[in-house]
C-alpha positions as CSV (number, residue, x, y, z in Angstrom):
1,X,20.9,152.5,145.2
2,X,23.3,155.2,146.6
3,X,25.1,157.0,143.8
4,X,28.5,156.0,145.4
5,X,27.6,152.4,145.1
6,X,26.3,152.8,141.5
7,X,29.4,154.7,140.4
8,X,31.6,152.0,141.9
9,X,29.9,149.3,139.7
10,X,31.2,151.1,136.6
11,X,34.9,150.9,137.7
12,X,37.3,148.0,137.6
13,X,37.3,146.4,141.0
14,X,40.5,146.2,143.0
15,X,42.7,147.6,140.2
16,X,44.6,150.0,142.4
17,X,44.5,148.3,145.7
18,X,47.8,148.4,147.5
19,X,49.2,146.2,150.3
20,X,50.8,146.9,153.7
21,X,53.6,144.6,152.5
22,X,54.6,147.3,150.0
23,X,56.1,149.2,152.9
24,X,55.2,152.8,152.1
25,X,51.4,152.3,151.8
26,X,49.2,153.8,154.4
27,X,45.4,153.6,154.2
28,X,43.1,156.5,153.6
29,X,40.7,155.0,156.1
30,X,40.2,151.9,158.3
31,X,36.9,150.0,158.1
32,X,36.0,147.5,160.8
33,X,33.5,144.7,160.7
34,X,31.7,144.2,164.0
35,X,30.2,140.7,164.6
36,X,33.0,138.2,165.0
37,X,35.7,140.7,164.3
38,X,35.6,143.3,167.1
39,X,32.9,141.6,169.2
40,X,32.5,137.9,169.7
41,X,28.8,137.6,169.0
42,X,28.7,134.8,166.4
43,X,27.8,132.0,168.9
44,X,24.9,134.1,170.2
45,X,23.5,134.6,166.7
46,X,23.9,131.0,165.7
47,X,22.4,129.6,168.9
48,X,19.3,131.9,168.6
49,X,19.1,131.3,164.9
50,X,19.4,127.5,165.3
51,X,16.4,127.5,167.6
52,X,14.3,129.2,165.0
53,X,15.8,127.1,162.2
54,X,14.9,123.8,164.0
55,X,11.2,124.7,163.5
56,X,11.7,125.5,159.8
57,X,14.3,123.1,158.5
58,X,13.9,119.4,159.0
59,X,17.6,118.7,159.4
60,X,20.3,121.3,159.7
61,X,23.5,120.6,157.7
62,X,26.5,119.8,159.8
63,X,28.2,122.9,158.4
64,X,25.2,125.2,158.9
65,X,27.2,127.6,161.1
66,X,29.9,127.8,158.4
67,X,27.4,128.4,155.6
68,X,25.5,131.1,157.6
69,X,28.6,132.9,159.0
70,X,28.5,136.6,158.1
71,X,25.4,136.5,155.9
72,X,22.9,139.3,156.1
73,X,19.2,138.7,156.7
74,X,18.2,138.4,153.0
75,X,20.9,135.9,152.3
76,X,19.7,133.9,155.3
77,X,16.2,133.9,154.0
78,X,17.5,132.7,150.6
79,X,19.4,130.0,152.4
80,X,16.3,128.9,154.2
81,X,14.4,128.7,150.9
82,X,17.2,126.6,149.4
83,X,16.6,124.2,152.3
84,X,12.9,123.9,151.8
85,X,11.6,126.6,154.2
86,X,9.3,129.4,153.3
87,X,9.8,132.2,155.8
88,X,8.3,135.7,156.2
89,X,11.3,138.0,156.3
90,X,9.9,140.5,158.8
91,X,8.5,137.9,161.1
92,X,11.8,135.9,161.2
93,X,13.8,139.1,161.9
94,X,11.4,140.1,164.7
95,X,11.8,136.7,166.4
96,X,15.5,136.6,165.9
97,X,16.1,140.1,167.3
98,X,13.8,139.4,170.2
99,X,16.0,136.5,171.2
100,X,19.4,138.0,170.6
101,X,19.3,141.8,171.2
102,X,18.9,141.5,175.0
103,X,22.1,139.4,175.1
104,X,24.3,141.5,172.9
105,X,25.5,144.1,175.5
106,X,27.2,141.1,177.3
107,X,29.1,139.9,174.2
108,X,32.8,140.2,174.9
109,X,35.2,142.2,172.8
110,X,37.9,140.3,170.9
111,X,41.4,140.5,172.4
112,X,42.9,143.5,170.7
113,X,39.7,145.1,169.6
114,X,39.8,148.1,171.9
115,X,43.5,148.6,171.2
116,X,43.0,148.5,167.4
117,X,40.2,151.1,167.5
118,X,42.0,153.3,170.0
119,X,45.3,153.2,168.1
120,X,43.6,154.0,164.8
121,X,41.8,156.9,166.4
122,X,45.1,158.1,168.0
123,X,46.9,158.0,164.7
124,X,44.2,160.1,163.1
125,X,42.9,157.7,160.5
126,X,39.3,158.2,159.3
127,X,37.4,155.1,160.4
128,X,34.0,153.5,160.4
129,X,32.2,150.4,161.6
130,X,30.7,148.5,158.6
131,X,28.1,145.8,159.6
132,X,25.6,143.4,158.0
133,X,23.5,144.0,161.1
134,X,20.7,146.5,161.5
135,X,21.5,149.8,163.3
136,X,19.6,148.6,166.4
137,X,21.9,145.6,166.7
138,X,25.0,147.7,166.2
139,X,23.8,150.0,169.0
140,X,23.0,147.1,171.4
141,X,26.3,145.3,170.6
142,X,28.6,148.3,171.2
143,X,26.7,149.9,174.1
144,X,28.8,148.3,176.8
145,X,32.2,149.0,175.1
146,X,33.4,152.6,175.8
147,X,36.2,152.4,173.2
148,X,33.5,151.9,170.5
149,X,32.5,155.6,170.9
150,X,35.6,156.3,168.8
151,X,33.7,154.7,165.9
152,X,31.3,157.5,165.3
153,X,30.6,156.5,161.7
154,X,28.5,153.3,161.7
155,X,27.3,151.9,158.5
156,X,24.5,149.2,158.6
157,X,22.9,146.9,156.1
158,X,19.9,149.3,156.6
159,X,21.8,151.9,154.6
160,X,22.4,150.0,151.4
161,X,20.5,147.9,148.9
162,X,22.6,144.8,149.3
163,X,24.6,143.4,152.3
164,X,27.9,141.6,152.2
165,X,29.2,139.7,150.1
166,X,28.1,142.5,147.8
167,X,30.6,145.4,148.0
168,X,27.9,148.1,148.6
169,X,28.5,148.5,152.4
170,X,32.2,149.1,151.9
171,X,31.7,151.4,148.9
172,X,29.1,153.4,150.9
173,X,31.3,153.6,154.0
174,X,34.3,154.8,152.0
175,X,32.1,157.5,150.5
176,X,30.9,158.6,154.0
177,X,34.5,159.1,154.9
178,X,35.4,160.9,151.7
179,X,37.9,158.4,150.4
180,X,38.0,155.7,147.6
181,X,37.4,152.1,148.6
182,X,40.8,151.3,147.0
183,X,42.4,153.4,149.7
184,X,40.8,151.6,152.6
185,X,42.1,149.0,155.0
186,X,39.3,146.5,156.0
187,X,39.4,144.2,159.0
188,X,37.1,141.2,158.6
189,X,36.5,137.7,160.1
190,X,34.3,135.9,157.5
191,X,34.4,134.8,154.0
192,X,31.4,136.8,153.2
193,X,32.8,140.0,154.6
194,X,36.3,139.6,153.1
195,X,34.8,139.0,149.7
196,X,32.8,142.1,150.0
197,X,35.8,144.1,150.9
198,X,37.9,142.7,148.1
199,X,35.1,143.2,145.6
200,X,34.9,146.9,146.7
201,X,38.6,147.2,145.8
202,X,39.8,147.6,149.4
203,X,42.9,146.0,151.1
204,X,41.4,143.4,153.4
205,X,43.0,141.6,156.4
206,X,41.0,138.5,157.1
207,X,41.1,137.4,160.8
208,X,39.1,134.1,160.9
209,X,40.0,133.1,164.5
210,X,40.5,129.5,163.4
211,X,37.1,129.2,161.6
212,X,38.6,129.2,158.1
213,X,41.6,127.2,156.9
214,X,44.6,129.4,156.1
215,X,44.8,128.2,152.5
216,X,41.2,129.0,151.8
217,X,41.5,132.4,153.5
218,X,44.5,133.3,151.4
219,X,42.6,132.5,148.3
220,X,40.3,135.4,149.3
221,X,43.0,137.8,150.4
222,X,46.8,137.4,150.9
223,X,46.6,139.2,154.2
224,X,45.5,136.7,156.8
225,X,46.1,136.8,160.6
226,X,45.2,134.5,163.4
227,X,44.0,137.2,165.8
228,X,43.8,141.0,166.1
229,X,47.2,141.5,167.6
230,X,48.7,139.5,164.8
231,X,46.7,141.6,162.3
232,X,48.3,144.7,163.8
233,X,51.8,143.4,163.4
234,X,50.9,142.5,159.8
235,X,49.9,146.0,158.9
236,X,52.2,147.9,161.3
237,X,50.3,151.2,161.0
238,X,52.7,152.9,163.4
239,X,55.4,150.3,163.7
240,X,54.7,149.5,167.4
241,X,53.2,146.5,169.1
242,X,49.4,146.7,169.5
243,X,49.3,145.0,172.9
244,X,51.9,145.5,175.6
245,X,52.4,142.0,177.1
């Protein structure tokens, strides 16, 4: 385990986290989730995963997409075990990546993603991409989006012992940027990712794009937005509209 993650486990989580609603607060860094938040890949992942799961699980639950949303590979393997399937981790990953990786460069950016990243870079905030995906997937997903070059620091589940919902990824990313997780603003779309950010002590804006009821989302974090432009208005990092309509 990275020392930054280990040290974090000995501190009280979230004790000093501030909120954009306090007016004077500005983050020490901005951390972006990728799948589902900046890039709309979730349908690709679930479709490919469903084809594999159909041969492993006799009957998929109606809410399988909801249960699997945002999970890292090890959590998916545990989920499969809970549903009666014994799966070789490496073999499952190889089949899944073979099905999905060729499609990822065509995945569209979320409305406002390019503007968010470009504005954060223009304003000089340290920033990083923080993903439950392997580095190869991050590269494939962002390869067709020129604005993503402004996210030079890219933290993958490959870099830590535990993926989201454990806080390790966000603790590690903050350490890479030389700031405390408590001083970070995180943009997430899933329950799993938002819980990881909150557990790390960060201020999290949850943007579920309609996939999570607002009341449930607010039980995870009080900062909830319907889409990325709304999230920008919520935090108002420079007091101006994100998208010029």
